[in-house]
Each structure stands twice: as structure tokens, then as C-alpha cells.
RODO-2510 file (C-alpha; in nm, 4 decimals, decimal comma):
residues 199
     n   res          X          Y          Z
     1     m     8,3774    11,5895    10,7763
     2     t     8,0242    11,4908    10,6840
     3     n     7,9601    11,3827    10,3270
     4     e     7,6626    11,1749    10,2152
     5     n     7,8516    10,9816     9,9500
     6     p     8,2264    11,0378     9,9870
     7     p     8,4476    10,8670     9,7300
     8     d     8,6845    10,5922     9,8302
     9     c     9,0542    10,6695     9,8689
    10     l     9,3539    10,4717     9,7508
    11     i     9,6916    10,5553     9,9055
    12     l     9,9807    10,4325     9,6918
    13     a    10,2723    10,3340     9,9136
    14     g    10,4071    10,0347     9,7239
    15     g    10,6641    10,1881     9,4916
    16     l    11,0306    10,0973     9,5059
    17     s    11,2420    10,3680     9,6758
    18     r    11,5751    10,3127     9,5029
    19     r    11,6831    10,6789     9,5053
    20     m    11,5572    10,7321     9,8592
    21     g    11,7340    10,4326    10,0100
    22     f    11,4451    10,3626    10,2500
    23     d    11,0668    10,3249    10,2500
    24     k    10,8991    10,6624    10,1883
    25     a    10,5901    10,5569    10,3829
    26     s    10,7975    10,5063    10,6986
    27     v    10,9333    10,8635    10,7164
    28     n    10,8793    10,9878    11,0729
    29     m    10,6606    11,2966    11,0948
    30     d    10,6334    11,4152    11,4559
    31     g    10,6200    11,0662    11,6052
    32     q    10,4051    10,8972    11,3400
    33     t    10,4909    10,7642    10,9976
    34     l    10,3955    10,9665    10,6924
    35     l    10,1666    10,6788    10,5942
    36     s     9,9855    10,6872    10,9280
    37     r     9,9431    11,0644    10,8944
    38     m     9,8006    11,0350    10,5425
    39     v     9,5624    10,7550    10,6413
    40     g     9,4428    10,9789    10,9240
    41     v     9,3601    11,2755    10,7005
    42     m     9,1683    11,0580    10,4547
    43     k     8,9670    10,8983    10,7338
    44     e     8,9016    11,2426    10,8844
    45     h     8,7448    11,3392    10,5520
    46     g     8,5108    11,0404    10,5739
    47     m     8,6628    10,8227    10,3042
    48     r     8,6874    10,4456    10,3029
    49     t     9,0595    10,4001    10,2543
    50     c     9,2798    10,1306    10,1033
    51     v     9,6600    10,1339    10,1231
    52     v     9,8707     9,9569     9,8608
    53     l    10,2045     9,8552    10,0115
    54     g    10,5132     9,7048     9,8527
    55     p    10,6186     9,3442     9,9126
    56     n    10,8411     9,4313    10,2096
    57     s    10,6698     9,7420    10,3507
    58     d    10,5953     9,7594    10,7231
    59     e    10,2268     9,7800    10,8161
    60     r    10,2576     9,7649    11,1959
    61     d    10,1432    10,1240    11,2459
    62     i     9,8258    10,0767    11,0372
    63     d     9,5024     9,9915    11,2183
    64     p     9,3521     9,6983    11,0221
    65     d     9,0078     9,7817    11,1605
    66     s     9,0056    10,1294    11,0057
    67     v     9,1838    10,0821    10,6737
    68     m     9,2189     9,8124    10,4086
    69     v     9,5743     9,6979    10,3311
    70     v     9,6878     9,5118    10,0187
    71     r    10,0322     9,4444     9,8730
    72     n    10,1757     9,4839     9,5274
    73     k    10,4251     9,2003     9,4956
    74     k    10,5582     9,3390     9,1659
    75     p    10,5852     9,7184     9,2109
    76     d    10,8488     9,7384     8,9382
    77     l    10,5740     9,6761     8,6793
    78     g    10,4403    10,0288     8,7316
    79     r    10,2137    10,2536     8,9379
    80     t     9,9036    10,1639     8,7360
    81     g     9,9507     9,8051     8,8526
    82     s     9,9317     9,9254     9,2141
    83     i     9,6156    10,1213     9,1329
    84     q     9,4595     9,8108     8,9789
    85     i     9,5342     9,6048     9,2902
    86     g     9,3821     9,8710     9,5158
    87     l     9,0731     9,9211     9,3002
    88     e     9,0099     9,5478     9,2953
    89     a     9,0321     9,5407     9,6765
    90     l     8,7797     9,8267     9,6915
    91     g     8,5426     9,6402     9,4588
    92     w     8,5960     9,8698     9,1573
    93     p     8,4107    10,1747     9,2956
    94     e     8,2528    10,4451     9,0789
    95     k     8,4822    10,7206     9,2132
    96     v     8,8160    10,7072     9,3915
    97     i     9,0814    10,9516     9,5058
    98     i     9,4365    10,8377     9,4274
    99     a     9,6940    10,9731     9,6741
   100     p    10,0611    10,8762     9,6244
   101     i    10,2509    10,8677     9,9539
   102     d    10,5360    11,0666     9,7970
   103     r    10,3095    11,3616     9,7082
   104     p    10,1804    11,4868    10,0479
   105     g    10,1750    11,8629     9,9798
   106     f     9,7982    11,9007     9,9297
   107     s     9,5486    12,0723    10,1621
   108     s     9,2069    11,9811    10,3021
   109     k     9,0587    12,2489    10,0764
   110     t     9,1999    12,0739     9,7693
   111     l     9,0853    11,7347     9,8959
   112     i     8,7289    11,8606     9,9426
   113     i     8,7193    12,0029     9,5886
   114     l     8,8325    11,6647     9,4565
   115     m     8,5704    11,4826     9,6621
   116     k     8,2974    11,6953     9,5044
   117     a     8,4256    11,6640     9,1461
   118     d     8,1966    11,5003     8,8896
   119     s     8,4736    11,3902     8,6541
   120     s     8,8361    11,2768     8,6688
   121     s     9,0203    11,5821     8,8024
   122     c     9,3510    11,6994     8,9447
   123     p     9,4813    12,0143     9,1139
   124     e     9,7034    12,2539     8,9211
   125     k     9,9535    12,5185     9,0277
   126     d    10,1902    12,7218     8,8108
   127     g    10,0710    12,5346     8,5020
   128     r    10,1615    12,1921     8,6396
   129     g     9,9236    11,9183     8,7444
   130     g     9,9529    11,7814     9,0966
   131     h     9,8227    11,5174     9,3371
   132     p     9,5966    11,3715     9,4669
   133     v     9,3688    11,3050     9,1704
   134     i     9,0151    11,1712     9,1506
   135     l     8,8991    10,9138     8,8971
   136     d     8,5397    10,8862     8,7802
   137     w     8,3858    10,5611     8,6539
   138     r     8,5228    10,6174     8,3041
   139     g     8,8746    10,6586     8,4369
   140     i     8,8392    10,3518     8,6556
   141     a     8,7155    10,1490     8,3574
   142     a     9,0215    10,2605     8,1584
   143     i     9,2514    10,1580     8,4439
   144     k     9,0840     9,8172     8,4665
   145     k     9,1677     9,7384     8,1021
   146     a     9,5179     9,8878     8,1031
   147     k     9,8591     9,7251     8,1296
   148     p    10,0238     9,7688     8,4738
   149     s    10,3028     9,9679     8,3091
   150     s    10,0647    10,2185     8,1462
   151     s    10,0993    10,5864     8,2339
   152     l     9,7991    10,7364     8,4109
   153     k     9,8186    11,0583     8,2089
   154     d     9,8080    10,8550     7,8859
   155     l     9,4942    10,6715     7,9987
   156     i     9,2880    10,9556     8,1439
   157     k     9,2191    11,3169     8,0504
   158     f     9,1981    11,5103     8,3770
   159     s     9,0031    11,8302     8,4284
   160     r     9,2246    12,0736     8,6182
   161     f     9,1464    12,3311     8,8843
   162     e     9,3824    12,5962     9,0189
   163     v     9,4924    12,5649     9,3828
   164     e     9,6937    12,7823     9,6191
   165     d     9,8686    12,4997     9,8080
   166     p    10,2299    12,6210     9,8287
   167     h    10,3731    12,2696     9,8581
   168     i    10,1495    12,0845     9,6097
   169     h    10,4511    11,9872     9,3967
   170     i    10,6567    11,8275     9,6753
   171     n    10,7814    11,4940     9,5418
   172     l    10,9723    11,2642     9,7766
   173     d    11,2450    11,1154     9,5590
   174     t    11,5614    11,1826     9,7587
   175     p    11,6714    11,2299    10,1222
   176     e    11,6950    11,6024    10,0457
   177     d    11,3248    11,6027     9,9588
   178     v    11,2491    11,4528    10,3003
   179     i    11,4477    11,7304    10,4684
   180     f    11,2390    11,9866    10,2782
   181     l    10,9162    11,8068    10,3758
   182     k    11,0106    11,8158    10,7434
   183     k    11,0727    12,1912    10,7213
   184     a    10,7332    12,2439    10,5562
   185     w    10,5493    11,9864    10,7671
   186     d    10,3842    12,2163    11,0210
   187     e    10,2267    12,4194    10,7398
   188     i    10,1194    12,1111    10,5436
   189     y     9,9765    11,9297    10,8449
   190     a     9,7834    12,2386    10,9536
   191     s     9,6330    12,2604    10,6035
   192     w     9,5111    11,8999    10,6342
   193     k     9,2750    11,9911    10,9168
   194     v     8,9091    11,9875    10,8145
   195     n     8,7589    12,3369    10,8247
   196     s     8,3793    12,3248    10,8355
   197     k     8,3566    12,6731    10,6808
   198     r     8,5093    12,5375    10,3594
   199     q     8,2683    12,2468    10,3144
***
């Protein structure tokens, strides 16, 4: 995808997976990890990408020449702490897309809308907000001053836009969720492909 000034992207893959029993980022999706797949779609959309891993996460399948990798040594302090670590690594940009590894049900169409948004925004379906989200400079400033345990929705008021993505609310919390993701994967992965007609 061509974009004169694409936002940066922060992939959050550093959370503890107590209910899952294994690292969510390492889930195998057709021969590649879910993390590798998500890095690929962000790079395909032209975004400089940073991945925040946990203290023991495996980074062997990540190309260090194409993506920035940092670690959150205290993921139990909260997701906002991981965002702070990633934003610092990116140099506190003016806009950034936040993509949790456990919320992969978005489409390229949704990603492109986010990339063009002028304010902090998130997709919505059936009255519920989804992921990824984009933060503007005001949102990033709020994150910078916040406690690591702060809730993102308490810090930032997101503008919402309706999407059609059928799997936008997938949330990988349990092994059963992974089974569902694998069943829906072909449809999700196809929707990640950049379509020039939509740009």
C-alpha cells in the first residue's frame, strides 16, 4: 500500500497468557506464527512497526531488520505499560495504531480507515468497540502521563466507525478461542490483503 505519511503501528504481544496456557503470539497459522502474520500485514500497509513482547516470549521468527522489538519485563502491571514501552521505542510518534495480538479479526479495509483517521478512533460492530485502535497526539500524550495499570478506555475517548468485519470481536483468551480462530482463519487472512480499489 502506498501512503505518504502512514502512522506507526504497535503490536502488543507481551501479555501474560494464564488462561491460554501458552504464548498467544506463537499460535501456528498455516506454518507461521500469528505474530509473524500480523507483522506482515502491518508492513504490507506501509507502517513502521514495533512489537512489545513479554519477558519470556520467543522472537526467533521476527526479522529484526524489518520490525522493532522491545520487551515488557513486568506485563502484570497492565496493557498501558506495554503501550508506554512501545511508544517510547517509537520515539513518541504523533499517531499510532495499537494492535493487540489476541484481537486479529480485523480487515484491511478497517485498517485503512484507521490509518486515515484524524483523531483517536476504533472500529465498532453490533454496538461494541473493537480493535485495532488508532491514537492521535492527544491520546499519546495521555498515555505518556498515565500509570501502567490505567485502562485505555478511561484515558481516551475514541470516535467510533461501523465496520462489517464478521470476526472483529474475536478475543484469544482460551484454547477454544484458538480453535475458532483457526476455523475462521482463511476468511480473516484473505481480508488482510491490501485491495488497491479500497484505498
